[in-house]
DSSP file (Angstrom, degrees, kcal/mol; ACC not computed):
  #  RESIDUE AA STRUCTURE BP1 BP2  ACC     N-H-->O    O-->H-N    N-H-->O    O-->H-N    TCO  KAPPA ALPHA  PHI   PSI    X-CA   Y-CA   Z-CA
    1    1 A M              0   0    0      0, 0.0     2,-0.1     0, 0.0    74,-0.1   0.000 360.0 360.0 360.0 143.9  135.8   45.5  176.7
    2    2 A G        -     0   0    0      1,-0.2     2,-0.3    72,-0.2    72,-0.3  -0.173 360.0 -47.7-102.6-162.5  135.1   42.6  174.3
    3    3 A Y        -     0   0    0     71,-0.2    72,-2.6    70,-0.1     2,-0.4  -0.528  50.5-179.3 -74.2 132.1  135.3   42.0  170.6
    4    4 A S        +     0   0    0     -2,-0.3     2,-0.3    70,-0.3    69,-0.2  -0.998  37.8  68.4-129.9 130.1  133.8   44.7  168.3
    5    5 A G  E    S-A   72   0A   0     67,-1.7    67,-3.0    -2,-0.4     2,-0.2  -0.935  79.5 -43.1 154.4-174.7  133.9   44.3  164.6
    6    6 A L  E     -AB  71  45A   0     39,-2.5    38,-2.7    -2,-0.3    39,-0.9  -0.586  39.5-170.4 -86.8 145.5  132.6   42.4  161.6
    7    7 A V  E     -AB  70  43A   0     63,-2.4    63,-3.0    -2,-0.2     2,-0.4  -0.994   8.0-162.0-129.3 137.9  132.2   38.6  161.5
    8    8 A I  E     -AB  69  42A   0     34,-2.6    34,-2.8    -2,-0.4     2,-0.4  -0.934  11.6-164.3-123.9 148.6  131.4   36.8  158.3
    9    9 A I  E     +AB  68  41A   0     59,-2.6    59,-2.5    -2,-0.4     2,-0.3  -0.983  29.7 151.1-128.1 116.6  130.1   33.3  157.6
   10   10 A A  E     -AB  67  40A   0     30,-2.3    30,-2.5    -2,-0.4     2,-0.8  -0.992  47.3-123.1-148.8 151.2  130.5   32.1  154.0
   11   11 A R  E     + B   0  39A   0     55,-0.6    28,-0.3    -2,-0.3    27,-0.1  -0.869  44.5 150.1 -97.0 110.6  130.9   28.9  152.0
   12   12 A T    >   -     0   0    0     26,-2.2     3,-1.9    -2,-0.8     2,-0.3   0.348  37.7-147.5-122.7   2.4  134.2   29.4  150.0
   13   13 A G  T 3  S-     0   0    0     25,-1.7    -1,-0.3     1,-0.3    25,-0.1  -0.483  77.4 -13.2  65.7-126.1  135.5   25.8  149.7
   14   14 A D  T 3  S+     0   0    0     -2,-0.3     2,-0.5     2,-0.1    -1,-0.3   0.463 111.2 107.6 -88.3  -2.0  139.3   25.9  149.7
   15   15 A T    <   -     0   0    0     -3,-1.9    -3,-0.1    23,-0.1     5,-0.1  -0.653  70.0-129.8 -81.7 124.5  139.4   29.7  149.2
   16   16 A R    >   -     0   0    0     -2,-0.5     3,-1.5     1,-0.1     4,-0.3  -0.384  19.4-119.0 -67.2 151.0  140.5   31.6  152.3
   17   17 A L  G >  S+     0   0    0      1,-0.3     3,-1.6     2,-0.2     6,-0.3   0.863 113.2  58.1 -60.8 -37.3  138.3   34.5  153.3
   18   18 A D  G 3  S+     0   0    0      1,-0.3    -1,-0.3     5,-0.1    10,-0.1   0.560  97.5  63.6 -73.9  -4.7  141.1   37.0  152.9
   19   19 A E  G <  S+     0   0    0     -3,-1.5     2,-0.3     4,-0.1    -1,-0.3   0.539  80.5 100.5 -90.1  -9.0  141.5   35.9  149.2
   20   20 A L  S X> S-     0   0    0     -3,-1.6     4,-3.0    -4,-0.3     3,-0.7  -0.587  75.5-135.0 -76.6 137.3  138.0   37.1  148.4
   21   21 A A  H 3> S+     0   0    0     -2,-0.3     4,-2.3     1,-0.2     5,-0.1   0.889 103.9  55.2 -59.8 -40.9  137.9   40.5  146.6
   22   22 A C  H 34 S+     0   0    0      1,-0.2    -1,-0.2     2,-0.2     4,-0.1   0.769 115.4  38.9 -68.7 -23.5  135.1   41.9  148.8
   23   23 A V  H X4 S+     0   0    0     -3,-0.7     3,-1.6    -6,-0.3     5,-0.5   0.850 112.9  54.7 -88.3 -42.2  137.1   41.1  152.0
   24   24 A D  H >< S+     0   0    0     -4,-3.0     3,-1.6     1,-0.3    -2,-0.2   0.856 100.2  62.4 -58.5 -35.9  140.5   42.1  150.5
   25   25 A D  T 3< S+     0   0    0     -4,-2.3    -1,-0.3     1,-0.3    -2,-0.1   0.688  94.6  62.7 -63.7 -18.7  139.1   45.5  149.6
   26   26 A L  T <  S-     0   0    0     -3,-1.6    -1,-0.3    -5,-0.1    -2,-0.2   0.600  99.1-136.8 -84.6 -10.9  138.5   46.1  153.3
   27   27 A F    <   +     0   0    0     -3,-1.6     2,-0.3    -4,-0.4    -3,-0.1   0.946  54.6 136.1  54.7  55.0  142.2   46.0  154.2
   28   28 A V        -     0   0    0     -5,-0.5     2,-0.4   -10,-0.1    -1,-0.2  -0.891  59.7-115.0-127.5 158.3  141.8   43.9  157.3
   29   29 A A        -     0   0    0     15,-0.3     2,-0.5    -2,-0.3    -5,-0.0  -0.814  35.6-148.2 -89.5 134.6  143.5   40.9  158.8
   30   30 A V        -     0   0    0     -2,-0.4     2,-0.7    12,-0.0    14,-0.2  -0.898  12.5-150.4-111.7 129.2  141.1   37.9  158.9
   31   31 A T  E     -C   43   0A   0     12,-1.9    12,-2.0    -2,-0.5     2,-0.6  -0.895  27.3-154.7 -91.4 116.0  141.0   35.2  161.5
   32   32 A D  E     -C   42   0A   0     -2,-0.7     2,-0.7    10,-0.2    10,-0.2  -0.841  14.3-169.0-105.7 116.1  139.7   32.3  159.4
   33   33 A N  E     -C   41   0A   0      8,-3.1     8,-2.4    -2,-0.6     2,-0.3  -0.913  17.2-146.2-105.3 110.8  137.9   29.4  161.1
   34   34 A V  E     -C   40   0A   0     -2,-0.7   130,-0.5     6,-0.2     6,-0.2  -0.596  20.8-177.0 -81.2 133.9  137.4   26.5  158.7
   35   35 A R  B >   -F  163   0B   0      4,-3.1     3,-0.7    -2,-0.3   128,-0.2  -0.664  33.9 -73.7-120.9 175.5  134.2   24.5  159.1
   36   36 A A  G >  S+     0   0    0    126,-2.7     3,-1.2     1,-0.2    -1,-0.1  -0.287 109.8  29.3 -67.5 155.5  132.7   21.4  157.4
   37   37 A G  G 3  S-     0   0    0      1,-0.2    -1,-0.2   124,-0.1   -24,-0.1   0.675 132.4 -64.0  71.3  19.0  131.3   21.6  153.9
   38   38 A G  G <  S+     0   0    0     -3,-0.7   -26,-2.2     1,-0.3   -25,-1.7   0.569  95.9 142.1  82.6   7.8  133.6   24.4  152.7
   39   39 A W  E <   -B   11   0A   0     -3,-1.2    -4,-3.1   -28,-0.3     2,-0.3  -0.530  28.3-170.8 -82.5 150.1  132.2   26.9  155.2
   40   40 A R  E     -BC  10  34A   0    -30,-2.5   -30,-2.3    -6,-0.2     2,-0.5  -0.992  15.7-152.4-139.6 145.9  134.4   29.5  157.0
   41   41 A I  E     -BC   9  33A   0     -8,-2.4    -8,-3.1    -2,-0.3     2,-0.4  -0.988  20.4-167.6-117.3 125.4  133.8   31.9  159.8
   42   42 A G  E     -BC   8  32A   0    -34,-2.8   -34,-2.6    -2,-0.5     2,-0.7  -0.952  17.8-153.7-122.3 133.2  136.0   35.0  159.7
   43   43 A F  E     +BC   7  31A   0    -12,-2.0   -12,-1.9    -2,-0.4   -36,-0.2  -0.912  18.2 174.9-100.8 113.8  136.6   37.6  162.4
   44   44 A L  E     -     0   0A   0    -38,-2.7   -15,-0.3    -2,-0.7   -37,-0.2   0.636  28.5-139.6 -97.0 -17.3  137.6   40.8  160.5
   45   45 A G  E     -B    6   0A   0    -39,-0.9   -39,-2.5   -17,-0.1    -1,-0.2  -0.348  56.6 -12.5  81.0-171.5  137.8   43.3  163.4
   46   46 A P        +     0   0    0      0, 0.0     2,-0.4     0, 0.0   -41,-0.1  -0.408  64.2 177.5 -67.9 134.6  136.5   46.9  163.2
   47   47 A V        -     0   0    0     -2,-0.1     3,-0.3     3,-0.1    -2,-0.1  -0.985  16.1-176.1-138.7 124.9  135.7   48.1  159.7
   48   48 A D  S    S+     0   0    0     -2,-0.4    -1,-0.1     1,-0.2   -22,-0.0   0.635  73.7  69.5 -92.7 -15.4  134.3   51.6  159.0
   49   49 A D  S    S+     0   0    0    -23,-0.1     2,-0.3     2,-0.0    -1,-0.2   0.387  97.8  35.8 -93.0   3.8  133.7   51.2  155.2
   50   50 A T        -     0   0    0     -3,-0.3    -3,-0.1   -24,-0.1     3,-0.0  -0.981  62.8-132.7-152.3 162.2  130.8   48.7  155.0
   51   51 A S     >  -     0   0    0     -2,-0.3     4,-2.6     1,-0.1     5,-0.2  -0.732  34.8-109.9-108.5 161.8  127.6   47.5  156.6
   52   52 A P  H  > S+     0   0    0      0, 0.0     4,-2.8     0, 0.0     5,-0.2   0.902 119.7  52.1 -57.4 -39.3  126.6   44.0  157.4
   53   53 A E  H  > S+     0   0    0      2,-0.2     4,-2.2     1,-0.2     5,-0.2   0.938 111.4  44.8 -64.4 -46.5  124.0   44.1  154.7
   54   54 A D  H  > S+     0   0    0      1,-0.2     4,-2.6     2,-0.2    -1,-0.2   0.929 116.2  46.5 -62.7 -44.6  126.4   45.3  152.0
   55   55 A L  H  X S+     0   0    0     -4,-2.6     4,-2.8     2,-0.2     5,-0.2   0.911 111.3  50.9 -67.0 -42.1  129.1   42.8  153.0
   56   56 A A  H  X S+     0   0    0     -4,-2.8     4,-2.5    -5,-0.2    -1,-0.2   0.923 112.9  46.8 -60.2 -43.9  126.6   39.9  153.1
   57   57 A N  H  X S+     0   0    0     -4,-2.2     4,-2.3    -5,-0.2    -2,-0.2   0.919 112.9  48.8 -63.8 -43.6  125.4   40.8  149.7
   58   58 A D  H  X S+     0   0    0     -4,-2.6     4,-2.6     2,-0.2     5,-0.2   0.914 112.6  48.5 -62.7 -42.6  128.9   41.2  148.3
   59   59 A L  H  X S+     0   0    0     -4,-2.8     4,-2.8     2,-0.2     6,-0.3   0.927 111.0  49.9 -62.2 -45.5  129.9   37.8  149.8
   60   60 A A  H  X>S+     0   0    0     -4,-2.5     4,-1.1     1,-0.2     5,-0.9   0.894 114.0  45.5 -62.3 -40.4  126.9   36.0  148.4
   61   61 A L  H  <5S+     0   0    0     -4,-2.3    -1,-0.2     2,-0.2    -2,-0.2   0.922 116.1  44.7 -69.2 -43.5  127.5   37.4  144.9
   62   62 A E  H  <5S+     0   0    0     -4,-2.6    -2,-0.2     1,-0.2    -1,-0.2   0.896 122.9  35.1 -70.1 -39.4  131.2   36.7  144.9
   63   63 A T  H  <5S-     0   0    0     -4,-2.8    -1,-0.2     2,-0.2    -2,-0.2   0.587  97.8-134.5 -89.3 -10.2  130.9   33.2  146.3
   64   64 A V  T  <5S+     0   0    0     -4,-1.1    -3,-0.2    -5,-0.3    -4,-0.1   0.885  75.7  95.6  53.8  41.8  127.7   32.4  144.5
   65   65 A A  S   <S-     0   0    0     -5,-0.9    -2,-0.2    -6,-0.3    -1,-0.2  -0.982  88.7 -81.8-152.3 152.8  126.4   31.0  147.8
   66   66 A P        -     0   0    0      0, 0.0   -55,-0.6     0, 0.0     2,-0.3  -0.269  53.3-179.5 -56.6 146.1  124.4   32.3  150.8
   67   67 A A  E     -AD  10  83A   0     16,-2.6    16,-3.1   -57,-0.1     2,-0.4  -0.954  18.6-146.0-147.3 161.8  126.5   34.3  153.3
   68   68 A I  E     -AD   9  82A   0    -59,-2.5   -59,-2.6    -2,-0.3     2,-0.4  -0.988   6.3-168.4-133.2 141.1  126.1   36.2  156.6
   69   69 A A  E     -AD   8  81A   0     12,-2.3    12,-2.3    -2,-0.4     2,-0.4  -0.999   8.7-169.4-128.4 135.4  127.8   39.3  157.9
   70   70 A L  E     -AD   7  80A   0    -63,-3.0   -63,-2.4    -2,-0.4     2,-0.7  -0.971  17.0-149.5-124.9 137.3  127.5   40.4  161.6
   71   71 A L  E     -AD   6  79A   0      8,-3.4     8,-2.0    -2,-0.4     2,-0.3  -0.920  25.0-158.1-104.1 107.1  128.5   43.6  163.2
   72   72 A V  E     -AD   5  78A   0    -67,-3.0   -67,-1.7    -2,-0.7     2,-0.6  -0.676   5.5-154.7 -91.9 137.2  129.4   42.7  166.8
   73   73 A F  E >> S- D   0  77A   0      4,-2.8     3,-2.1    -2,-0.3     4,-1.1  -0.944  70.2 -36.4-115.2 111.5  129.4   45.3  169.6
   74   74 A D  T 34 S-     0   0    0     -2,-0.6   -70,-0.3     1,-0.3   -72,-0.2   0.767 103.9 -73.0  51.2  35.0  131.7   44.6  172.6
   75   75 A S  T 34 S+     0   0    0    -72,-2.6    71,-2.5   -73,-0.2    -1,-0.3   0.434 122.6  96.3  64.1   0.3  131.0   40.8  172.4
   76   76 A D  T <4 S-     0   0    0     -3,-2.1     2,-0.3     1,-0.2    -2,-0.2   0.791  90.1 -12.1 -91.9 -31.1  127.5   41.5  173.8
   77   77 A C  E  <  -D   73   0A   0     -4,-1.1    -4,-2.8    67,-0.2     2,-0.3  -0.960  55.8-143.6-162.0 170.3  125.3   41.7  170.7
   78   78 A A  E     -DE  72  94A   0     16,-1.8    16,-2.1    -2,-0.3     2,-0.4  -0.993  10.6-145.8-150.3 141.4  125.3   41.9  166.9
   79   79 A W  E     +DE  71  93A   0     -8,-2.0    -8,-3.4    -2,-0.3     2,-0.3  -0.891  41.1 177.2 -96.1 135.6  123.3   43.4  164.1
   80   80 A A  E     -DE  70  92A   0     12,-2.5    12,-2.2    -2,-0.4     2,-0.4  -0.950  29.2-157.4-147.4 159.7  123.4   41.0  161.1
   81   81 A T  E     -DE  69  91A   0    -12,-2.3   -12,-2.3    -2,-0.3     2,-0.5  -0.996   6.5-158.5-138.3 132.5  122.2   40.2  157.6
   82   82 A A  E     -DE  68  90A   0      8,-2.6     8,-2.3    -2,-0.4     2,-0.3  -0.940  23.7-180.0-104.5 131.8  121.9   36.9  155.8
   83   83 A A  E     -DE  67  89A   0    -16,-3.1   -16,-2.6    -2,-0.5     6,-0.2  -0.918  16.5-155.8-131.9 156.2  122.0   37.2  152.0
   84   84 A D    >   -     0   0    0      4,-1.7     3,-2.3    -2,-0.3   -23,-0.1  -0.865  38.1-101.8-125.7 166.2  121.8   34.8  149.1
   85   85 A P  T 3  S+     0   0    0      0, 0.0   -21,-0.0     0, 0.0    -1,-0.0   0.724 118.1  64.2 -61.4 -21.2  123.0   35.3  145.5
   86   86 A A  T 3  S-     0   0    0      2,-0.1   -25,-0.0     1,-0.0    -3,-0.0   0.582 119.9-107.2 -77.0  -8.5  119.4   36.1  144.3
   87   87 A G  S <  S+     0   0    0     -3,-2.3     2,-0.2     1,-0.3   -30,-0.1   0.452  71.9 142.1  97.7   1.0  119.5   39.2  146.4
   88   88 A D        -     0   0    0    -31,-0.0    -4,-1.7    -4,-0.0    -1,-0.3  -0.574  29.3-171.2 -75.5 139.5  117.1   38.0  149.2
   89   89 A T  E     -E   83   0A   0     -2,-0.2     2,-0.4    -6,-0.2    -6,-0.2  -0.937  20.7-159.6-132.6 155.1  118.2   39.2  152.7
   90   90 A V  E     -E   82   0A   0     -8,-2.3    -8,-2.6    -2,-0.3     2,-0.4  -0.980  13.0-154.7-131.6 119.0  117.2   38.5  156.3
   91   91 A D  E     +E   81   0A   0     -2,-0.4     2,-0.3   -10,-0.2   -10,-0.2  -0.768  28.8 151.0 -92.1 140.3  118.1   41.1  158.9
   92   92 A F  E     -E   80   0A   0    -12,-2.2   -12,-2.5    -2,-0.4     2,-0.3  -0.941  33.3-125.3-156.6 174.3  118.4   39.8  162.5
   93   93 A H  E     -E   79   0A   0     -2,-0.3     2,-0.5   -14,-0.2     3,-0.3  -0.920   9.7-139.0-124.6 151.5  120.1   40.3  165.8
   94   94 A L  E    S+E   78   0A   0    -16,-2.1   -16,-1.8    -2,-0.3    48,-0.2  -0.972  98.7   7.4-102.1 130.4  122.2   38.2  168.1
   95   95 A S  S >> S-     0   0    0     46,-2.7     4,-1.7    -2,-0.5     3,-0.7   0.978  77.7-177.1  61.0  59.7  121.1   39.0  171.7
   96   96 A E  H 3> S+     0   0    0     45,-0.6     4,-2.6    -3,-0.3     5,-0.1   0.815  76.3  60.2 -59.0 -33.4  118.2   41.2  170.6
   97   97 A E  H 3> S+     0   0    0      2,-0.2     4,-2.1     1,-0.2    -1,-0.3   0.896 104.0  50.3 -63.6 -39.3  117.3   42.1  174.2
   98   98 A T  H <> S+     0   0    0     -3,-0.7     4,-2.3     2,-0.2    -1,-0.2   0.910 110.6  49.5 -63.8 -42.2  120.8   43.6  174.7
   99   99 A I  H  X S+     0   0    0     -4,-1.7     4,-2.8     2,-0.2     5,-0.3   0.915 108.4  53.4 -63.0 -42.6  120.4   45.6  171.5
  100  100 A R  H  X S+     0   0    0     -4,-2.6     4,-2.7     1,-0.2     5,-0.3   0.928 110.3  47.3 -58.5 -45.1  116.9   46.8  172.7
  101  101 A L  H  X S+     0   0    0     -4,-2.1     4,-1.9     1,-0.2    -1,-0.2   0.906 113.3  48.2 -63.4 -42.5  118.5   48.0  176.0
  102  102 A L  H  X S+     0   0    0     -4,-2.3     4,-0.9     2,-0.2    -2,-0.2   0.926 116.0  43.2 -62.7 -45.6  121.3   49.8  174.2
  103  103 A V  H  <>S+     0   0    0     -4,-2.8     5,-1.9     1,-0.2     3,-0.4   0.929 116.6  44.2 -70.2 -46.6  119.1   51.5  171.7
  104  104 A T  H ><5S+     0   0    0     -4,-2.7     3,-1.4    -5,-0.3    -1,-0.2   0.814 106.7  60.6 -73.4 -28.3  116.3   52.6  174.1
  105  105 A D  H 3<5S+     0   0    0     -4,-1.9    -1,-0.2    -5,-0.3    -2,-0.2   0.820 104.2  52.2 -63.5 -29.1  118.8   53.8  176.8
  106  106 A G  T 3<5S-     0   0    0     -4,-0.9    -1,-0.3    -3,-0.4    -2,-0.2   0.423 122.6-109.8 -84.7   0.3  120.0   56.2  174.1
  107  107 A G  T < 5S+     0   0    0     -3,-1.4    -3,-0.2     1,-0.3     2,-0.1   0.478  76.7 129.1  86.5   1.9  116.4   57.4  173.6
  108  108 A D      < -     0   0    0     -5,-1.9    -1,-0.3     1,-0.1     2,-0.2  -0.477  62.7-106.1 -87.7 161.1  116.1   55.9  170.1
  109  109 A S        -     0   0    0     -2,-0.1     2,-0.4    -3,-0.1    -1,-0.1  -0.556  32.0-141.5 -83.7 154.0  113.2   53.7  169.0
  110  110 A F        -     0   0    0     -2,-0.2   -10,-0.1    -6,-0.0    -1,-0.0  -0.950   9.4-160.7-122.6 134.9  113.9   50.0  168.6
  111  111 A E        -     0   0    0     -2,-0.4     2,-0.1     0, 0.0    -2,-0.0  -0.936  18.0-141.5-114.2 108.5  112.5   47.6  166.0
  112  112 A P        +     0   0    0      0, 0.0     4,-0.1     0, 0.0   -15,-0.0  -0.429  23.6 174.1 -67.1 142.8  112.7   43.9  166.9
  113  113 A L    >>  +     0   0    0     -2,-0.1     4,-2.1     2,-0.1     3,-1.1   0.678  57.0  77.8-117.6 -30.6  113.6   41.7  164.1
  114  114 A N  H 3> S+     0   0    0      1,-0.3     4,-1.7     2,-0.2     5,-0.2   0.750  82.7  66.2 -67.6 -26.8  114.0   38.1  165.4
  115  115 A G  H 34 S+     0   0    0      1,-0.2     4,-0.3     2,-0.2    -1,-0.3   0.894 118.4  26.7 -58.1 -39.3  110.3   37.2  165.6
  116  116 A Q  H <> S+     0   0    0     -3,-1.1     4,-1.1     2,-0.1     3,-0.3   0.718 114.9  66.0 -91.8 -25.7  110.1   37.5  161.8
  117  117 A A  H  X S+     0   0    0     -4,-2.1     4,-2.9     1,-0.2     5,-0.3   0.801  85.5  70.5 -70.8 -29.1  113.8   36.6  161.1
  118  118 A L  H  X S+     0   0    0     -4,-1.7     4,-1.9     1,-0.2    -1,-0.2   0.930 101.2  44.9 -56.5 -48.3  113.6   33.0  162.4
  119  119 A A  H  > S+     0   0    0     -4,-0.3     4,-1.8    -3,-0.3    -1,-0.2   0.901 114.0  50.4 -62.3 -40.6  111.5   31.9  159.4
  120  120 A G  H  X S+     0   0    0     -4,-1.1     4,-2.6     1,-0.2    -2,-0.2   0.875 108.8  51.2 -65.7 -37.7  113.7   33.8  157.0
  121  121 A L  H  X S+     0   0    0     -4,-2.9     4,-2.7     2,-0.2    -1,-0.2   0.853 107.3  53.3 -68.7 -33.9  116.8   32.2  158.4
  122  122 A L  H  X S+     0   0    0     -4,-1.9     4,-1.9    -5,-0.3    -1,-0.2   0.897 111.2  46.3 -65.9 -39.0  115.3   28.7  158.1
  123  123 A V  H  X S+     0   0    0     -4,-1.8     4,-2.4     2,-0.2    -2,-0.2   0.923 111.5  52.1 -65.8 -44.4  114.6   29.5  154.4
  124  124 A W  H  X S+     0   0    0     -4,-2.6     4,-1.6     1,-0.2    -2,-0.2   0.925 108.8  50.5 -57.1 -45.8  118.2   30.9  154.0
  125  125 A A  H  <>S+     0   0    0     -4,-2.7     5,-3.1     1,-0.2     4,-0.3   0.902 108.9  51.8 -60.4 -41.7  119.6   27.7  155.5
  126  126 A G  H ><5S+     0   0    0     -4,-1.9     3,-1.4     1,-0.2    -1,-0.2   0.909 108.0  50.9 -61.0 -42.6  117.6   25.6  153.1
  127  127 A K  H 3<5S+     0   0    0     -4,-2.4    -1,-0.2     1,-0.3    -2,-0.2   0.813 109.2  52.6 -63.5 -29.3  118.9   27.6  150.2
  128  128 A A  T 3<5S-     0   0    0     -4,-1.6    -1,-0.3    -5,-0.2    -2,-0.2   0.454 119.2-112.5 -84.6  -0.7  122.4   27.0  151.5
  129  129 A G  T < 5S+     0   0    0     -3,-1.4     2,-0.2    -4,-0.3    -3,-0.2   0.738  74.0 134.9  76.3  22.7  121.7   23.2  151.6
  130  130 A L      < -     0   0    0     -5,-3.1     2,-0.6    -6,-0.2    -1,-0.3  -0.658  55.1-134.7-103.9 159.6  121.8   23.2  155.5
  131  131 A F        -     0   0    0     -2,-0.2     2,-0.4    29,-0.2    -9,-0.0  -0.884  29.5-178.6-117.2  98.2  119.5   21.6  158.0
  132  132 A A        -     0   0    0     -2,-0.6     2,-0.5   -10,-0.2    27,-0.2  -0.777  21.3-138.3-100.0 139.5  118.7   24.1  160.7
  133  133 A G     >  -     0   0    0     25,-0.9     4,-2.6    -2,-0.4     5,-0.2  -0.837  10.2-142.4 -94.2 131.5  116.5   23.3  163.7
  134  134 A S  H  > S+     0   0    0     -2,-0.5     4,-2.6     1,-0.2     5,-0.2   0.883  99.0  48.8 -64.3 -38.8  114.1   26.1  164.6
  135  135 A G  H  > S+     0   0    0      2,-0.2     4,-2.1     1,-0.2    -1,-0.2   0.934 114.4  44.4 -65.6 -45.9  114.4   25.5  168.4
  136  136 A Q  H  > S+     0   0    0      2,-0.2     4,-2.1     1,-0.2    -2,-0.2   0.886 115.2  49.2 -65.4 -39.0  118.2   25.5  168.3
  137  137 A L  H  X S+     0   0    0     -4,-2.6     4,-2.0    21,-0.3    -2,-0.2   0.911 109.2  51.3 -68.2 -42.6  118.3   28.5  166.0
  138  138 A A  H  X S+     0   0    0     -4,-2.6     4,-0.8    -5,-0.2    -2,-0.2   0.912 111.7  48.1 -60.2 -42.4  115.8   30.5  168.1
  139  139 A A  H >X S+     0   0    0     -4,-2.1     3,-0.6     1,-0.2     4,-0.6   0.894 109.4  52.9 -64.9 -40.0  118.0   29.8  171.2
  140  140 A A  H >< S+     0   0    0     -4,-2.1     3,-0.8     1,-0.2    -1,-0.2   0.842 102.4  58.9 -65.5 -33.5  121.2   30.8  169.3
  141  141 A L  H 3< S+     0   0    0     -4,-2.0   -46,-2.7     1,-0.2   -45,-0.6   0.788 102.8  54.0 -65.4 -26.7  119.6   34.1  168.3
  142  142 A E  H << S+     0   0    0     -4,-0.8    -1,-0.2    -3,-0.6    -2,-0.2   0.647  92.6  93.1 -81.5 -15.2  119.2   35.0  172.0
  143  143 A E  S << S-     0   0    0     -3,-0.8   -48,-0.2    -4,-0.6   -47,-0.1  -0.418  77.7-119.2 -79.9 152.9  122.8   34.4  172.9
  144  144 A C        -     0   0    0     -2,-0.1   -67,-0.2   -50,-0.1   -68,-0.2  -0.585  27.3-114.6 -82.7 154.7  125.5   37.1  172.9
  145  145 A P        -     0   0    0      0, 0.0     6,-2.0     0, 0.0     7,-1.0   0.850  52.3-143.5 -59.3 -34.5  128.4   36.6  170.5
  146  146 A G    >   -     0   0    0    -71,-2.5     3,-1.3     4,-0.2   -71,-0.1   0.221  22.9 -85.4  85.0 151.8  130.8   36.2  173.4
  147  147 A P  T 3  S+     0   0    0      0, 0.0    -1,-0.1     0, 0.0   -72,-0.1   0.721 130.1  36.9 -67.0 -21.3  134.4   37.4  173.8
  148  148 A F  T 3  S-     0   0    0     -3,-0.1    -2,-0.1   -73,-0.1  -146,-0.0   0.186 120.0-102.3-114.9  15.6  135.8   34.3  172.1
  149  149 A G  S <> S+     0   0    0     -3,-1.3     4,-2.6   -74,-0.1     3,-0.3   0.594  75.6 139.5  79.6  11.4  133.0   33.9  169.5
  150  150 A D  H  > S+     0   0    0      1,-0.2     4,-2.4     2,-0.2    -4,-0.2   0.887  73.8  49.6 -56.9 -40.5  131.2   31.1  171.3
  151  151 A G  H  > S+     0   0    0     -6,-2.0     4,-2.0     2,-0.2    -1,-0.2   0.846 110.2  50.9 -66.9 -33.6  127.8   32.6  170.4
  152  152 A I  H  > S+     0   0    0     -7,-1.0     4,-2.6    -3,-0.3    -2,-0.2   0.926 111.7  47.0 -67.0 -45.7  128.8   33.0  166.8
  153  153 A F  H  X S+     0   0    0     -4,-2.6     4,-2.4    -8,-0.3    -2,-0.2   0.896 112.1  50.2 -64.6 -39.7  129.9   29.3  166.6
  154  154 A A  H  X S+     0   0    0     -4,-2.4     4,-2.1    -5,-0.2    -1,-0.2   0.890 110.7  50.4 -64.4 -39.1  126.7   28.2  168.3
  155  155 A F  H  X S+     0   0    0     -4,-2.0     4,-1.5     2,-0.2    -2,-0.2   0.932 110.6  48.9 -63.0 -46.4  124.7   30.2  165.8
  156  156 A A  H  X>S+     0   0    0     -4,-2.6     5,-2.7     1,-0.2     4,-0.6   0.917 111.9  48.9 -60.4 -43.3  126.6   28.7  162.9
  157  157 A E  H ><5S+     0   0    0     -4,-2.4     3,-0.8     1,-0.2    -1,-0.2   0.869 107.0  55.6 -65.4 -35.8  126.0   25.2  164.3
  158  158 A A  H 3<5S+     0   0    0     -4,-2.1   -25,-0.9     1,-0.3   -21,-0.3   0.817 105.4  53.3 -65.2 -29.4  122.3   26.0  164.8
  159  159 A L  H 3<5S-     0   0    0     -4,-1.5    -1,-0.3    -3,-0.2    -2,-0.2   0.658 128.6-101.1 -75.3 -15.8  122.2   26.8  161.1
  160  160 A G  T <<5S+     0   0    0     -3,-0.8     2,-1.0    -4,-0.6    -3,-0.2   0.518  78.9 137.2 104.8   9.3  123.7   23.4  160.3
  161  161 A I      < -     0   0    0     -5,-2.7    -1,-0.2    -6,-0.2    -2,-0.1  -0.791  40.0-162.1 -91.1 104.0  127.3   24.6  159.7
  162  162 A A        -     0   0    0     -2,-1.0  -126,-2.7     1,-0.1  -123,-0.1  -0.403  19.6-102.6 -88.9 159.8  129.3   21.9  161.6
  163  163 A E  B     -F   35   0B   0   -128,-0.2  -128,-0.2     1,-0.1    -1,-0.1  -0.342  50.9 -89.3 -66.8 158.8  132.9   21.9  162.8
  164  164 A L        -     0   0    0   -130,-0.5    -1,-0.1  -128,-0.1     3,-0.1  -0.513  49.5-106.7 -66.5 139.1  135.4   20.0  160.8
  165  165 A P        -     0   0    0      0, 0.0     2,-0.1     0, 0.0    -1,-0.1  -0.399  41.6 -98.3 -65.5 146.9  135.6   16.3  161.9
  166  166 A E        -     0   0    0      1,-0.1     2,-0.6    -2,-0.1    -3,-0.0  -0.413  34.2-127.7 -66.3 139.9  138.7   15.5  163.9
  167  167 A Q        -     0   0    0     -2,-0.1     2,-0.6    -3,-0.1    -1,-0.1  -0.803  21.2-163.5 -91.1 124.1  141.5   13.9  161.8
  168  168 A H              0   0    0     -2,-0.6    -2,-0.0     1,-0.1     0, 0.0  -0.938 360.0 360.0-109.8 122.0  142.8   10.6  163.3
  169  169 A N              0   0    0     -2,-0.6    -1,-0.1     0, 0.0    -2,-0.0   0.419 360.0 360.0-102.1 360.0  146.1    9.4  161.9
């Protein structure tokens, strides 16, 4: 079994993710990955009390910056929402084909999102002051999150959220 739980991507500057009220209210331990430009990626683990859409909206309102929340299932796929402080949202999947197989194997109907979500994510990135490439972003949407978050990090980089530069002393 791989990682299952919430992952958040937010621009918080010097504020740790677990210092945000909307994250603190979830009573979870956060693994905080600091990125360039004040961005952070946090792995929250399993949370029953919120949805990606609610958490993305809460993050965007609290940080006054665009934010993303992803619900990862067994490192294989994720249901996700990108939100901005104005209340605009974009729903999307990571590894949409895996989600389609999971949903239809259970007999449920499946609604693909990524065909329309790509344009919305590019707009979201622009609102966040990021420079996302459509080809790189489309490829990142097809990847699974991965057991060590590699797909999440590739998705963030496709949005224009870079790693911190190495410090040379």
